[in-house]
C-alpha positions as CSV (number, residue, x, y, z in Angstrom):
1,M,-81.3,-69.5,-5.3
2,S,-83.3,-72.7,-4.8
3,A,-82.2,-76.1,-6.1
4,A,-85.1,-76.1,-8.7
5,S,-84.3,-72.6,-9.8
6,A,-80.6,-73.4,-10.2
7,Q,-81.4,-76.4,-12.3
8,L,-83.5,-74.3,-14.6
9,R,-80.4,-72.3,-15.6
10,Q,-78.0,-75.2,-16.5
11,Q,-79.2,-76.8,-19.7
12,P,-77.3,-75.9,-22.8
13,N,-79.8,-76.1,-25.7
14,K,-79.6,-73.0,-28.0
15,P,-82.3,-70.7,-29.0
16,V,-83.6,-70.6,-32.5
17,E,-81.8,-68.2,-34.8
18,R,-83.9,-65.0,-35.0
19,S,-82.6,-63.1,-38.0
20,G,-82.2,-63.7,-41.7
21,Q,-85.0,-66.3,-41.9
22,S,-88.4,-66.4,-43.4
23,G,-91.5,-67.3,-41.3
24,F,-91.5,-70.8,-42.7
25,D,-87.8,-71.2,-42.1
26,R,-88.2,-70.3,-38.5
27,S,-91.1,-72.7,-38.1
28,F,-89.0,-75.4,-39.7
29,A,-86.2,-74.7,-37.4
30,L,-88.5,-75.2,-34.4
31,A,-89.6,-78.6,-35.9
32,V,-86.0,-79.6,-36.3
33,R,-85.4,-78.7,-32.7
34,M,-88.1,-81.1,-31.6
35,A,-86.5,-83.8,-33.7
36,Q,-83.2,-83.0,-32.0
37,F,-84.9,-83.6,-28.6
38,K,-85.4,-87.2,-29.7
39,L,-82.0,-87.6,-31.3
40,R,-80.0,-85.9,-28.6
41,P,-82.1,-86.0,-25.4
42,S,-79.1,-85.4,-23.1
43,E,-79.0,-81.9,-24.3
44,F,-82.5,-81.2,-23.0
45,V,-83.6,-83.4,-20.1
46,D,-83.2,-82.6,-16.5
47,D,-80.0,-83.9,-14.8
48,E,-82.1,-86.3,-12.5
49,L,-83.5,-88.0,-15.6
50,C,-80.3,-88.0,-17.7
51,R,-79.0,-91.3,-16.5
52,L,-78.6,-94.9,-17.7
53,G,-78.0,-97.5,-15.0
54,P,-75.0,-96.3,-12.9
55,L,-74.2,-93.5,-15.4
56,G,-75.3,-90.1,-14.4
57,A,-75.8,-86.9,-16.4
58,A,-72.1,-85.9,-16.4
59,E,-70.9,-89.3,-17.7
60,L,-73.7,-89.6,-20.3
61,R,-73.0,-86.1,-21.7
62,A,-69.3,-86.8,-21.8
63,M,-70.0,-90.0,-23.8
64,V,-72.4,-88.2,-26.2
65,A,-69.7,-85.6,-26.9
66,H,-67.7,-88.5,-28.4
67,P,-68.8,-89.2,-32.0
68,A,-68.4,-93.0,-31.6
69,F,-70.9,-93.0,-28.6
70,R,-73.3,-90.2,-29.5
71,A,-75.8,-92.2,-31.5
72,P,-76.1,-95.4,-29.4
73,V,-76.1,-93.6,-26.1
74,S,-78.7,-91.1,-27.3
75,R,-80.9,-93.9,-28.6
76,A,-80.7,-95.8,-25.3
77,L,-81.6,-92.7,-23.3
78,S,-84.4,-91.8,-25.7
79,A,-85.8,-95.3,-25.3
80,A,-85.4,-95.3,-21.5
81,L,-87.3,-92.0,-21.1
82,G,-90.0,-93.0,-23.6
83,I,-89.0,-90.1,-25.9
84,D,-88.8,-92.3,-28.9
85,A,-92.5,-93.2,-28.5
86,I,-93.6,-89.5,-28.8
87,R,-94.7,-89.1,-32.4
88,I,-94.5,-85.8,-34.3
89,G,-96.6,-86.0,-37.5
90,P,-95.2,-85.1,-40.9
91,D,-97.6,-82.1,-41.0
92,F,-95.9,-80.5,-37.9
93,P,-93.8,-78.0,-39.8
94,A,-96.8,-76.8,-41.8
95,R,-98.9,-76.5,-38.7
96,L,-96.2,-74.5,-37.1
97,A,-96.1,-72.1,-40.0
98,A,-99.9,-71.6,-39.7
99,S,-100.2,-71.2,-35.9
100,A,-98.8,-68.6,-33.6
101,R,-100.0,-70.6,-30.6
102,L,-98.1,-73.7,-31.7
103,R,-94.9,-71.7,-32.4
104,L,-95.2,-70.3,-28.9
105,A,-95.9,-73.7,-27.5
106,V,-92.7,-75.1,-29.1
107,L,-90.7,-72.2,-27.7
108,L,-92.1,-72.9,-24.2
109,A,-91.2,-76.5,-24.5
110,S,-87.7,-76.2,-26.0
111,D,-86.1,-72.8,-25.6
112,P,-83.3,-72.5,-23.0
113,L,-84.7,-73.0,-19.6
114,E,-83.4,-69.7,-18.3
115,T,-85.6,-68.0,-20.9
116,I,-88.6,-70.2,-20.2
117,N,-88.1,-69.4,-16.5
118,R,-88.6,-65.7,-17.3
119,V,-91.8,-66.3,-19.3
120,A,-93.1,-68.5,-16.4
121,L,-92.8,-65.6,-14.0
122,I,-94.6,-63.3,-16.5
123,L,-97.5,-65.7,-16.8
124,A,-97.6,-66.4,-13.0
125,A,-97.9,-62.7,-12.4
126,A,-100.9,-62.5,-14.7
127,V,-102.6,-65.5,-13.0
128,L,-101.9,-64.0,-9.6
129,S,-103.6,-60.7,-10.5
130,R,-106.7,-61.2,-8.4
131,K,-104.6,-62.1,-5.4
132,A,-102.4,-59.0,-5.8
133,L,-105.4,-56.7,-6.2
134,R,-106.9,-58.0,-3.0
135,L,-104.0,-56.6,-1.0
136,V,-104.8,-53.2,0.5
137,L,-102.3,-52.8,3.3
138,K,-99.1,-51.0,2.3
139,G,-96.9,-53.6,4.0
140,E,-98.7,-56.5,2.1
141,R,-98.3,-54.7,-1.2
142,A,-94.7,-54.1,-0.5
143,R,-94.2,-57.8,0.3
144,A,-96.0,-58.9,-2.9
145,R,-93.9,-56.5,-4.9
146,E,-90.8,-58.1,-3.3
147,T,-92.1,-61.6,-4.2
148,L,-93.0,-60.8,-7.8
149,G,-90.4,-58.2,-8.6
150,H,-91.1,-54.8,-10.0
151,D,-92.2,-56.0,-13.5
152,G,-94.2,-58.9,-12.1
153,F,-96.1,-56.6,-9.7
154,E,-96.8,-54.2,-12.6
155,I,-98.2,-57.1,-14.7
156,A,-100.3,-58.3,-11.8
157,T,-101.8,-55.0,-10.7
158,H,-101.9,-52.9,-13.9
159,E,-101.3,-54.8,-17.2
160,T,-103.5,-57.8,-16.5
161,P,-106.5,-56.0,-15.1
162,G,-106.4,-53.7,-18.1
163,L,-105.5,-56.0,-20.9
164,H,-105.6,-59.7,-19.9
165,L,-108.1,-60.0,-17.1
166,A,-109.2,-63.4,-18.3
167,L,-105.8,-64.9,-17.2
168,S,-106.6,-64.1,-13.6
169,D,-109.6,-66.5,-13.9
170,L,-107.1,-69.4,-14.2
171,D,-106.1,-69.1,-10.5
172,R,-107.6,-72.1,-8.6
173,S,-107.4,-70.3,-5.3
174,P,-107.8,-66.5,-5.8
175,D,-108.6,-65.8,-2.2
176,N,-105.4,-67.3,-0.8
177,T,-102.7,-64.7,-0.8
178,E,-100.1,-66.7,1.0
179,M,-98.0,-67.2,-2.1
180,L,-97.5,-63.5,-2.3
181,V,-97.4,-62.4,1.4
182,G,-97.2,-65.6,3.4
183,P,-94.8,-66.2,6.3
184,G,-92.3,-68.2,4.2
185,D,-89.0,-66.6,3.3
186,L,-88.6,-64.7,0.0
187,A,-86.9,-67.7,-1.8
188,A,-89.7,-70.0,-0.9
189,R,-92.4,-67.5,-2.1
190,R,-90.6,-67.0,-5.4
191,E,-90.2,-70.7,-5.9
192,S,-94.0,-71.1,-5.5
193,V,-94.6,-68.3,-8.0
194,L,-92.2,-70.0,-10.4
195,A,-94.0,-73.3,-10.0
196,L,-97.3,-71.6,-10.7
197,G,-95.8,-70.1,-13.9
198,F,-94.7,-73.5,-15.1
199,A,-98.1,-74.9,-14.2
200,T,-99.7,-72.2,-16.4
201,I,-97.3,-73.1,-19.3
202,G,-98.2,-76.8,-18.9
203,R,-101.9,-76.0,-19.1
204,F,-101.3,-73.9,-22.2
205,L,-99.5,-76.9,-23.8
206,D,-102.3,-79.2,-22.7
207,K,-104.6,-77.1,-24.8
208,V,-102.4,-76.3,-27.8
209,E,-100.3,-79.4,-28.3
210,P,-100.4,-82.0,-25.5
211,L,-97.4,-84.0,-26.8
212,L,-95.2,-81.0,-25.9
213,V,-96.1,-81.5,-22.3
214,E,-94.1,-84.7,-22.3
215,Y,-91.1,-82.9,-23.6
216,L,-91.2,-80.1,-21.1
217,A,-91.9,-82.4,-18.2
218,L,-88.6,-84.2,-18.9
219,R,-86.7,-80.9,-18.6
220,L,-88.0,-79.8,-15.2
221,P,-86.9,-80.7,-11.7
222,A,-89.5,-82.5,-9.6
223,G,-89.7,-79.6,-7.1
224,L,-91.9,-77.6,-9.5
225,W,-94.9,-80.0,-9.1
226,F,-95.5,-79.8,-12.9
227,G,-97.4,-83.0,-12.8
228,E,-100.0,-81.5,-10.5
229,R,-100.5,-78.4,-12.5
230,D,-104.3,-78.9,-12.8
231,R,-104.6,-78.4,-9.1
232,A,-103.2,-74.9,-9.3
233,V,-104.3,-73.6,-12.7
234,A,-107.7,-74.1,-14.4
235,E,-108.1,-75.4,-17.9
236,L,-107.4,-72.8,-20.6
237,S,-110.0,-71.9,-23.3
238,D,-109.1,-70.6,-26.7
239,Y,-109.7,-67.2,-25.3
240,H,-107.2,-67.7,-22.6
241,C,-104.7,-69.0,-25.1
242,E,-105.1,-65.8,-27.2
243,H,-104.2,-63.7,-24.1
244,V,-101.2,-65.9,-23.3
245,V,-99.9,-65.3,-26.8
246,K,-100.6,-61.5,-26.6
247,L,-98.9,-61.2,-23.2
248,V,-95.9,-63.1,-24.2
249,R,-95.6,-61.2,-27.4
250,R,-95.5,-58.0,-25.5
251,R,-93.2,-59.1,-22.6
252,Q,-90.8,-61.5,-24.3
253,Q,-89.6,-59.4,-27.2
254,P,-86.9,-61.8,-28.5
255,W,-89.6,-64.3,-29.3
256,L,-91.8,-61.8,-31.2
257,A,-90.3,-62.5,-34.7
258,I,-90.9,-66.2,-34.2
259,I,-94.4,-66.1,-32.7
260,G,-95.5,-63.6,-35.3
């Protein structure tokens, strides 16, 4: 497992409760989670960013666990990272209740990173569809299947061409198949696919709610080149966003009740 992939599995924030809530309640819960990001940033941000002066992530989180230090340390970290300057308008809960795209965007910015990691791989497989379909040699297709995994390869070669072809248009370099079948080892290829998935998530957030990009960027290790996402993934249109929502609804079933 790569260092970046390992970090994506370590952060403790909890998913939104899925059952026993109305649509507005779930949307409000998402809005509360975004407020918690500002109030308790140590629960969300990447370890490399969770530091104040000589204090690293472990020390800060230990201090935040103590009631006497929780508020002042959290305020100091929020200010240091610029989180307190990110403004969520009072209409945010109402907009969440009205927009499936925005609900998905908040999930992509704030759900546990292990879950977002899975969704990133789903979206990467769709974006890589044209690359996968260019492969005709049996050995190359086998290598691409190894890179994407069974489900990812099915998304790239069957589901996307039939249902979400527009998402393959987002690939900035559709003729370059190195990410799927290149000479690098399997871990390196999968790391590149994961980075492409997070780049796709970032471009979706750019379109739907740009302030959420700042939240997600603080949670990701630098090795995912999230800040250079526009070099790998084209700008999404409303039509692309519709297909992102449809694909994630189908493939990430635990989010279905929240996305709507």
